[in-house]
GUPAPA-830792 format. One record per residue (C-alpha): x, y, z; residue in one letter. Coordinates in steps of 0.1 Angstrom, whole numbers. Layout:
BEGIN
<rec xx="X" yy="Y" zz="Z" kelo="a"/>
...
***
This chain:
BEGIN
<rec xx="2439" yy="3" zz="845" kelo="m"/>
<rec xx="2404" yy="6" zz="831" kelo="s"/>
<rec xx="2398" yy="12" zz="794" kelo="e"/>
<rec xx="2372" yy="30" zz="774" kelo="l"/>
<rec xx="2358" yy="12" zz="744" kelo="r"/>
<rec xx="2334" yy="27" zz="719" kelo="q"/>
<rec xx="2304" yy="9" zz="702" kelo="n"/>
<rec xx="2307" yy="19" zz="666" kelo="i"/>
<rec xx="2270" yy="12" zz="660" kelo="l"/>
<rec xx="2258" yy="37" zz="686" kelo="t"/>
<rec xx="2288" yy="59" zz="693" kelo="e"/>
<rec xx="2283" yy="51" zz="730" kelo="n"/>
<rec xx="2312" yy="42" zz="753" kelo="w"/>
<rec xx="2317" yy="13" zz="777" kelo="t"/>
<rec xx="2341" yy="13" zz="806" kelo="v"/>
<rec xx="2360" yy="-19" zz="810" kelo="m"/>
<rec xx="2370" yy="-20" zz="847" kelo="a"/>
<rec xx="2376" yy="-56" zz="859" kelo="p"/>
<rec xx="2390" yy="-42" zz="892" kelo="e"/>
<rec xx="2355" yy="-31" zz="901" kelo="r"/>
<rec xx="2344" yy="-67" zz="903" kelo="g"/>
<rec xx="2365" yy="-71" zz="935" kelo="r"/>
<rec xx="2346" yy="-44" zz="954" kelo="k"/>
<rec xx="2327" yy="-55" zz="985" kelo="p"/>
<rec xx="2289" yy="-58" zz="981" kelo="a"/>
<rec xx="2273" yy="-60" zz="1016" kelo="k"/>
<rec xx="2239" yy="-48" zz="1005" kelo="l"/>
<rec xx="2236" yy="-72" zz="977" kelo="i"/>
<rec xx="2241" yy="-101" zz="1001" kelo="k"/>
<rec xx="2214" yy="-88" zz="1025" kelo="a"/>
<rec xx="2192" yy="-69" zz="1002" kelo="n"/>
<rec xx="2160" yy="-72" zz="1023" kelo="s"/>
<rec xx="2175" yy="-53" zz="1052" kelo="k"/>
<rec xx="2166" yy="-17" zz="1058" kelo="d"/>
<rec xx="2198" yy="4" zz="1062" kelo="i"/>
<rec xx="2183" yy="19" zz="1094" kelo="r"/>
<rec xx="2183" yy="-16" zz="1110" kelo="d"/>
<rec xx="2221" yy="-17" zz="1109" kelo="y"/>
<rec xx="2240" yy="-6" zz="1140" kelo="p"/>
<rec xx="2253" yy="30" zz="1144" kelo="e"/>
<rec xx="2288" yy="17" zz="1142" kelo="y"/>
<rec xx="2302" yy="-13" zz="1124" kelo="d"/>
<rec xx="2337" yy="-25" zz="1130" kelo="e"/>
<rec xx="2338" yy="-40" zz="1096" kelo="s"/>
<rec xx="2328" yy="-8" zz="1078" kelo="c"/>
<rec xx="2356" yy="10" zz="1058" kelo="p"/>
<rec xx="2338" yy="43" zz="1063" kelo="f"/>
<rec xx="2330" yy="44" zz="1100" kelo="c"/>
<rec xx="2352" yy="67" zz="1122" kelo="p"/>
<rec xx="2377" yy="47" zz="1143" kelo="g"/>
<rec xx="2383" yy="21" zz="1115" kelo="n"/>
<rec xx="2409" yy="41" zz="1096" kelo="e"/>
<rec xx="2439" yy="20" zz="1106" kelo="e"/>
<rec xx="2423" yy="-12" zz="1094" kelo="r"/>
<rec xx="2408" yy="5" zz="1063" kelo="f"/>
<rec xx="2432" yy="32" zz="1052" kelo="p"/>
<rec xx="2418" yy="56" zz="1027" kelo="n"/>
<rec xx="2434" yy="85" zz="1007" kelo="v"/>
<rec xx="2416" yy="116" zz="1021" kelo="i"/>
<rec xx="2410" yy="143" zz="995" kelo="v"/>
<rec xx="2390" yy="167" zz="1017" kelo="d"/>
<rec xx="2371" yy="170" zz="1050" kelo="e"/>
<rec xx="2345" yy="192" zz="1065" kelo="i"/>
<rec xx="2351" yy="192" zz="1103" kelo="v"/>
<rec xx="2333" yy="204" zz="1134" kelo="d"/>
<rec xx="2346" yy="227" zz="1161" kelo="g"/>
<rec xx="2365" yy="198" zz="1177" kelo="n"/>
<rec xx="2383" yy="187" zz="1145" kelo="g"/>
<rec xx="2360" yy="157" zz="1140" kelo="n"/>
<rec xx="2351" yy="151" zz="1104" kelo="w"/>
<rec xx="2315" yy="155" zz="1094" kelo="l"/>
<rec xx="2318" yy="148" zz="1057" kelo="v"/>
<rec xx="2349" yy="131" zz="1042" kelo="r"/>
<rec xx="2359" yy="129" zz="1006" kelo="t"/>
<rec xx="2383" yy="101" zz="997" kelo="i"/>
<rec xx="2398" yy="83" zz="967" kelo="e"/>
<rec xx="2376" yy="54" zz="957" kelo="n"/>
<rec xx="2396" yy="22" zz="960" kelo="k"/>
<rec xx="2376" yy="6" zz="932" kelo="y"/>
<rec xx="2379" yy="33" zz="907" kelo="k"/>
<rec xx="2362" yy="36" zz="873" kelo="i"/>
<rec xx="2389" yy="61" zz="863" kelo="f"/>
<rec xx="2422" yy="71" zz="878" kelo="d"/>
<rec xx="2449" yy="97" zz="873" kelo="d"/>
<rec xx="2477" yy="73" zz="863" kelo="f"/>
<rec xx="2513" yy="84" zz="858" kelo="e"/>
<rec xx="2509" yy="71" zz="822" kelo="s"/>
<rec xx="2479" yy="94" zz="815" kelo="c"/>
<rec xx="2487" yy="122" zz="791" kelo="p"/>
<rec xx="2494" yy="157" zz="803" kelo="a"/>
<rec xx="2469" yy="169" zz="778" kelo="e"/>
<rec xx="2440" yy="149" zz="762" kelo="p"/>
<rec xx="2451" yy="128" zz="732" kelo="e"/>
<rec xx="2430" yy="117" zz="702" kelo="p"/>
<rec xx="2413" yy="83" zz="708" kelo="f"/>
<rec xx="2434" yy="53" zz="699" kelo="h"/>
<rec xx="2424" yy="28" zz="672" kelo="k"/>
<rec xx="2421" yy="-10" zz="674" kelo="h"/>
<rec xx="2410" yy="-20" zz="639" kelo="g"/>
<rec xx="2376" yy="-3" zz="633" kelo="v"/>
<rec xx="2372" yy="4" zz="670" kelo="y"/>
<rec xx="2381" yy="34" zz="692" kelo="s"/>
<rec xx="2395" yy="31" zz="727" kelo="h"/>
<rec xx="2413" yy="52" zz="753" kelo="y"/>
<rec xx="2430" yy="48" zz="787" kelo="k"/>
<rec xx="2407" yy="51" zz="818" kelo="g"/>
<rec xx="2422" yy="85" zz="828" kelo="c"/>
<rec xx="2403" yy="107" zz="852" kelo="g"/>
<rec xx="2394" yy="106" zz="889" kelo="n"/>
<rec xx="2369" yy="88" zz="911" kelo="h"/>
<rec xx="2360" yy="101" zz="946" kelo="y"/>
<rec xx="2337" yy="88" zz="973" kelo="l"/>
<rec xx="2319" yy="113" zz="996" kelo="v"/>
<rec xx="2313" yy="97" zz="1031" kelo="i"/>
<rec xx="2282" yy="117" zz="1041" kelo="e"/>
<rec xx="2280" yy="111" zz="1078" kelo="n"/>
<rec xx="2298" yy="96" zz="1107" kelo="r"/>
<rec xx="2269" yy="74" zz="1117" kelo="v"/>
<rec xx="2268" yy="41" zz="1100" kelo="h"/>
<rec xx="2230" yy="37" zz="1097" kelo="n"/>
<rec xx="2219" yy="73" zz="1091" kelo="r"/>
<rec xx="2202" yy="77" zz="1057" kelo="i"/>
<rec xx="2202" yy="110" zz="1039" kelo="m"/>
<rec xx="2165" yy="116" zz="1042" kelo="g"/>
<rec xx="2168" yy="116" zz="1080" kelo="e"/>
<rec xx="2198" yy="138" zz="1082" kelo="m"/>
<rec xx="2197" yy="174" zz="1094" kelo="e"/>
<rec xx="2196" yy="202" zz="1067" kelo="p"/>
<rec xx="2231" yy="213" zz="1078" kelo="e"/>
<rec xx="2244" yy="177" zz="1072" kelo="d"/>
<rec xx="2230" yy="177" zz="1037" kelo="i"/>
<rec xx="2244" yy="212" zz="1030" kelo="y"/>
<rec xx="2279" yy="199" zz="1040" kelo="n"/>
<rec xx="2275" yy="170" zz="1015" kelo="i"/>
<rec xx="2265" yy="193" zz="986" kelo="f"/>
<rec xx="2293" yy="217" zz="996" kelo="l"/>
<rec xx="2317" yy="188" zz="994" kelo="s"/>
<rec xx="2305" yy="181" zz="959" kelo="y"/>
<rec xx="2312" yy="217" zz="949" kelo="s"/>
<rec xx="2347" yy="217" zz="963" kelo="k"/>
<rec xx="2355" yy="183" zz="947" kelo="a"/>
<rec xx="2342" yy="193" zz="912" kelo="t"/>
<rec xx="2363" yy="225" zz="914" kelo="n"/>
<rec xx="2393" yy="203" zz="922" kelo="d"/>
<rec xx="2386" yy="178" zz="894" kelo="l"/>
<rec xx="2385" yy="207" zz="868" kelo="k"/>
<rec xx="2422" yy="210" zz="873" kelo="q"/>
<rec xx="2428" yy="176" zz="857" kelo="n"/>
<rec xx="2430" yy="181" zz="819" kelo="p"/>
<rec xx="2416" yy="146" zz="813" kelo="n"/>
<rec xx="2384" yy="155" zz="831" kelo="n"/>
<rec xx="2360" yy="170" zz="806" kelo="f"/>
<rec xx="2330" yy="166" zz="830" kelo="i"/>
<rec xx="2323" yy="158" zz="866" kelo="s"/>
<rec xx="2296" yy="133" zz="873" kelo="v"/>
<rec xx="2280" yy="135" zz="907" kelo="v"/>
<rec xx="2256" yy="107" zz="918" kelo="f"/>
<rec xx="2242" yy="87" zz="947" kelo="k"/>
<rec xx="2230" yy="51" zz="949" kelo="n"/>
<rec xx="2211" yy="43" zz="980" kelo="q"/>
<rec xx="2200" yy="7" zz="984" kelo="g"/>
<rec xx="2208" yy="-25" zz="965" kelo="p"/>
<rec xx="2183" yy="-20" zz="937" kelo="s"/>
<rec xx="2198" yy="14" zz="930" kelo="a"/>
<rec xx="2234" yy="-1" zz="928" kelo="g"/>
<rec xx="2244" yy="7" zz="964" kelo="g"/>
<rec xx="2270" yy="-18" zz="977" kelo="s"/>
<rec xx="2277" yy="-4" zz="1012" kelo="q"/>
<rec xx="2251" yy="6" zz="1038" kelo="p"/>
<rec xx="2271" yy="36" zz="1052" kelo="h"/>
<rec xx="2257" yy="66" zz="1034" kelo="s"/>
<rec xx="2279" yy="78" zz="1006" kelo="h"/>
<rec xx="2279" yy="92" zz="971" kelo="s"/>
<rec xx="2303" yy="94" zz="943" kelo="q"/>
<rec xx="2321" yy="119" zz="920" kelo="i"/>
<rec xx="2337" yy="108" zz="887" kelo="v"/>
<rec xx="2359" yy="130" zz="866" kelo="g"/>
<rec xx="2356" yy="117" zz="830" kelo="s"/>
<rec xx="2375" yy="121" zz="797" kelo="r"/>
<rec xx="2343" yy="113" zz="777" kelo="i"/>
<rec xx="2309" yy="129" zz="779" kelo="v"/>
<rec xx="2282" yy="103" zz="777" kelo="a"/>
<rec xx="2261" yy="101" zz="745" kelo="g"/>
<rec xx="2228" yy="109" zz="763" kelo="w"/>
<rec xx="2244" yy="140" zz="779" kelo="i"/>
<rec xx="2257" yy="151" zz="744" kelo="r"/>
<rec xx="2222" yy="145" zz="730" kelo="s"/>
<rec xx="2206" yy="165" zz="757" kelo="a"/>
<rec xx="2231" yy="193" zz="752" kelo="l"/>
<rec xx="2224" yy="194" zz="714" kelo="h"/>
<rec xx="2186" yy="193" zz="720" kelo="a"/>
<rec xx="2187" yy="222" zz="744" kelo="q"/>
<rec xx="2211" yy="242" zz="722" kelo="e"/>
<rec xx="2186" yy="237" zz="693" kelo="r"/>
<rec xx="2157" yy="249" zz="715" kelo="y"/>
<rec xx="2178" yy="280" zz="724" kelo="f"/>
<rec xx="2186" yy="287" zz="687" kelo="d"/>
<rec xx="2149" yy="284" zz="677" kelo="t"/>
<rec xx="2133" yy="302" zz="707" kelo="n"/>
<rec xx="2160" yy="324" zz="721" kelo="g"/>
<rec xx="2156" yy="311" zz="756" kelo="a"/>
<rec xx="2169" yy="284" zz="779" kelo="c"/>
<rec xx="2145" yy="254" zz="777" kelo="p"/>
<rec xx="2146" yy="248" zz="814" kelo="m"/>
<rec xx="2139" yy="284" zz="822" kelo="c"/>
<rec xx="2110" yy="283" zz="797" kelo="a"/>
<rec xx="2098" yy="250" zz="813" kelo="l"/>
<rec xx="2097" yy="266" zz="848" kelo="m"/>
<rec xx="2078" yy="296" zz="835" kelo="d"/>
<rec xx="2052" yy="273" zz="819" kelo="y"/>
<rec xx="2049" yy="251" zz="850" kelo="e"/>
<rec xx="2041" yy="282" zz="871" kelo="r"/>
<rec xx="2012" yy="290" zz="848" kelo="s"/>
<rec xx="1998" yy="255" zz="848" kelo="s"/>
<rec xx="2004" yy="247" zz="885" kelo="s"/>
<rec xx="1999" yy="210" zz="879" kelo="e"/>
<rec xx="2033" yy="196" zz="886" kelo="r"/>
<rec xx="2051" yy="220" zz="910" kelo="i"/>
<rec xx="2056" yy="203" zz="944" kelo="v"/>
<rec xx="2072" yy="233" zz="961" kelo="a"/>
<rec xx="2089" yy="266" zz="952" kelo="e"/>
<rec xx="2112" yy="289" zz="972" kelo="t"/>
<rec xx="2130" yy="320" zz="963" kelo="d"/>
<rec xx="2159" yy="299" zz="950" kelo="q"/>
<rec xx="2146" yy="265" zz="940" kelo="m"/>
<rec xx="2116" yy="247" zz="924" kelo="m"/>
<rec xx="2107" yy="210" zz="931" kelo="i"/>
<rec xx="2090" yy="196" zz="900" kelo="l"/>
<rec xx="2073" yy="164" zz="891" kelo="s"/>
<rec xx="2085" yy="165" zz="855" kelo="p"/>
<rec xx="2060" yy="163" zz="826" kelo="y"/>
<rec xx="2078" yy="134" zz="810" kelo="a"/>
<rec xx="2090" yy="117" zz="842" kelo="a"/>
<rec xx="2107" yy="84" zz="833" kelo="s"/>
<rec xx="2100" yy="67" zz="866" kelo="r"/>
<rec xx="2072" yy="68" zz="892" kelo="p"/>
<rec xx="2077" yy="97" zz="916" kelo="y"/>
<rec xx="2108" yy="111" zz="899" kelo="e"/>
<rec xx="2115" yy="146" zz="911" kelo="m"/>
<rec xx="2137" yy="174" zz="899" kelo="w"/>
<rec xx="2152" yy="201" zz="921" kelo="v"/>
<rec xx="2159" yy="231" zz="899" kelo="i"/>
<rec xx="2178" yy="263" zz="907" kelo="p"/>
<rec xx="2157" yy="292" zz="895" kelo="k"/>
<rec xx="2188" yy="313" zz="885" kelo="r"/>
<rec xx="2203" yy="302" zz="852" kelo="h"/>
<rec xx="2237" yy="286" zz="853" kelo="f"/>
<rec xx="2252" yy="255" zz="835" kelo="a"/>
<rec xx="2276" yy="240" zz="859" kelo="c"/>
<rec xx="2269" yy="229" zz="895" kelo="y"/>
<rec xx="2299" yy="245" zz="911" kelo="n"/>
<rec xx="2286" yy="280" zz="900" kelo="e"/>
<rec xx="2260" yy="280" zz="928" kelo="m"/>
<rec xx="2262" yy="306" zz="955" kelo="s"/>
<rec xx="2261" yy="295" zz="992" kelo="e"/>
<rec xx="2225" yy="307" zz="995" kelo="l"/>
<rec xx="2215" yy="285" zz="965" kelo="e"/>
<rec xx="2235" yy="256" zz="978" kelo="l"/>
<rec xx="2218" yy="257" zz="1011" kelo="r"/>
<rec xx="2184" yy="259" zz="996" kelo="d"/>
<rec xx="2191" yy="231" zz="971" kelo="l"/>
<rec xx="2202" yy="209" zz="1001" kelo="s"/>
<rec xx="2170" yy="218" zz="1019" kelo="a"/>
<rec xx="2148" yy="209" zz="990" kelo="q"/>
<rec xx="2166" yy="176" zz="983" kelo="v"/>
<rec xx="2161" yy="168" zz="1020" kelo="k"/>
<rec xx="2123" yy="175" zz="1015" kelo="k"/>
<rec xx="2121" yy="151" zz="986" kelo="v"/>
<rec xx="2140" yy="123" zz="1003" kelo="l"/>
<rec xx="2120" yy="127" zz="1036" kelo="h"/>
<rec xx="2088" yy="125" zz="1015" kelo="a"/>
<rec xx="2100" yy="93" zz="1000" kelo="y"/>
<rec xx="2104" yy="79" zz="1035" kelo="i"/>
<rec xx="2071" yy="91" zz="1047" kelo="e"/>
<rec xx="2049" yy="85" zz="1016" kelo="k"/>
<rec xx="2067" yy="57" zz="998" kelo="l"/>
<rec xx="2081" yy="36" zz="1026" kelo="g"/>
<rec xx="2118" yy="45" zz="1020" kelo="n"/>
<rec xx="2125" yy="31" zz="986" kelo="p"/>
<rec xx="2160" yy="27" zz="972" kelo="d"/>
<rec xx="2168" yy="57" zz="950" kelo="f"/>
<rec xx="2194" yy="73" zz="928" kelo="n"/>
<rec xx="2201" yy="110" zz="923" kelo="y"/>
<rec xx="2222" yy="126" zz="896" kelo="f"/>
<rec xx="2234" yy="162" zz="893" kelo="i"/>
<rec xx="2229" yy="173" zz="857" kelo="h"/>
<rec xx="2258" yy="197" zz="851" kelo="s"/>
<rec xx="2274" yy="208" zz="818" kelo="a"/>
<rec xx="2309" yy="198" zz="808" kelo="p"/>
<rec xx="2336" yy="220" zz="822" kelo="n"/>
<rec xx="2342" yy="238" zz="789" kelo="s"/>
<rec xx="2305" yy="249" zz="787" kelo="l"/>
<rec xx="2302" yy="266" zz="820" kelo="s"/>
<rec xx="2288" yy="298" zz="806" kelo="n"/>
<rec xx="2265" yy="286" zz="779" kelo="v"/>
<rec xx="2230" yy="302" zz="779" kelo="p"/>
<rec xx="2211" yy="270" zz="769" kelo="y"/>
<rec xx="2220" yy="244" zz="795" kelo="y"/>
<rec xx="2206" yy="246" zz="831" kelo="h"/>
<rec xx="2220" yy="226" zz="860" kelo="a"/>
<rec xx="2196" yy="206" zz="882" kelo="y"/>
<rec xx="2193" yy="175" zz="904" kelo="v"/>
<rec xx="2172" yy="145" zz="893" kelo="r"/>
<rec xx="2160" yy="121" zz="920" kelo="i"/>
<rec xx="2146" yy="88" zz="910" kelo="v"/>
<rec xx="2132" yy="62" zz="934" kelo="p"/>
<rec xx="2136" yy="26" zz="924" kelo="r"/>
<rec xx="2101" yy="12" zz="921" kelo="m"/>
<rec xx="2092" yy="-16" zz="898" kelo="g"/>
<rec xx="2115" yy="-33" zz="873" kelo="t"/>
<rec xx="2127" yy="-25" zz="838" kelo="t"/>
<rec xx="2109" yy="-46" zz="811" kelo="g"/>
<rec xx="2119" yy="-58" zz="777" kelo="g"/>
<rec xx="2103" yy="-29" zz="759" kelo="f"/>
<rec xx="2122" yy="-4" zz="780" kelo="e"/>
<rec xx="2155" yy="-23" zz="775" kelo="m"/>
<rec xx="2151" yy="-28" zz="738" kelo="g"/>
<rec xx="2139" yy="7" zz="730" kelo="t"/>
<rec xx="2153" yy="27" zz="759" kelo="r"/>
<rec xx="2119" yy="44" zz="761" kelo="i"/>
<rec xx="2109" yy="44" zz="798" kelo="p"/>
<rec xx="2073" yy="33" zz="808" kelo="v"/>
<rec xx="2059" yy="52" zz="838" kelo="n"/>
<rec xx="2029" yy="39" zz="856" kelo="s"/>
<rec xx="2022" yy="70" zz="877" kelo="v"/>
<rec xx="2012" yy="103" zz="861" kelo="l"/>
<rec xx="2035" yy="131" zz="872" kelo="p"/>
<rec xx="2004" yy="153" zz="880" kelo="e"/>
<rec xx="1992" yy="126" zz="905" kelo="e"/>
<rec xx="2027" yy="124" zz="920" kelo="a"/>
<rec xx="2028" yy="161" zz="925" kelo="a"/>
<rec xx="1995" yy="160" zz="944" kelo="k"/>
<rec xx="2009" yy="133" zz="967" kelo="i"/>
<rec xx="2041" yy="152" zz="975" kelo="f"/>
<rec xx="2028" yy="187" zz="976" kelo="a"/>
***
């Protein structure tokens, strides 16, 4: 079982999960290889169709085609950060104490979303309907995770490539249901609530209104979505895909919004392939904790960050990112 431990100097939490050290790491061993250079099917891959008997997985959900073949499969992660153990409390308990320290059982859930049947197909080269099925799977899973009282928040993210933390070439993403809300998420929530209290408006909605007037950083805009090269981007060519309608939790999106979000994410990832040479990347869905689904100050969006360059000592020591590409120039390149 994993364990949460809190740093009393920062109030941030660390997950102690020694079982994660046993997970396979194919990409780390061959980190110079483009995922597209792998075969379409790999008999040693735990995610490829046809390998289920040798690599049994607990299937949570599937989206299937007209012949019953799965297109996107959601499974239990074998190397979980958190799990719904029998010993987990039926209702969240106060944190436990170890001297001056706080700790808690690693209760929650951890899913993998296997995004495609083809072993070497990266998301940026998938069809729009394929990506819609992936984002629909996220919505279904986050609705499911809300039923576990130990899940205060659902964290949806993707790591593609070794420098982004990817350990398997077969395209997949992850969803973690967590008892704790990370310190930086709490900080962002408080900052956006203060903005709302001072200005009477959602800061993201105000940000989008201003960006339309300046026209410097908008990459694309549709009826439902805006792609933005953010003003204070933390990494070169970071992009945000922002729903124009205000809502705080990802699973509040309509089908129309979900389809357009998927199309705009596809546009960004394809541009990374065409203009940046297919860098490793992460994306993260910014979504409010479950209990804050109706707040007027927090606005859900997708943040996509290509892994270009390295993190230096100043950035590690101060946690202040250094970006070598102006967001205005990035917007020109991608528009």
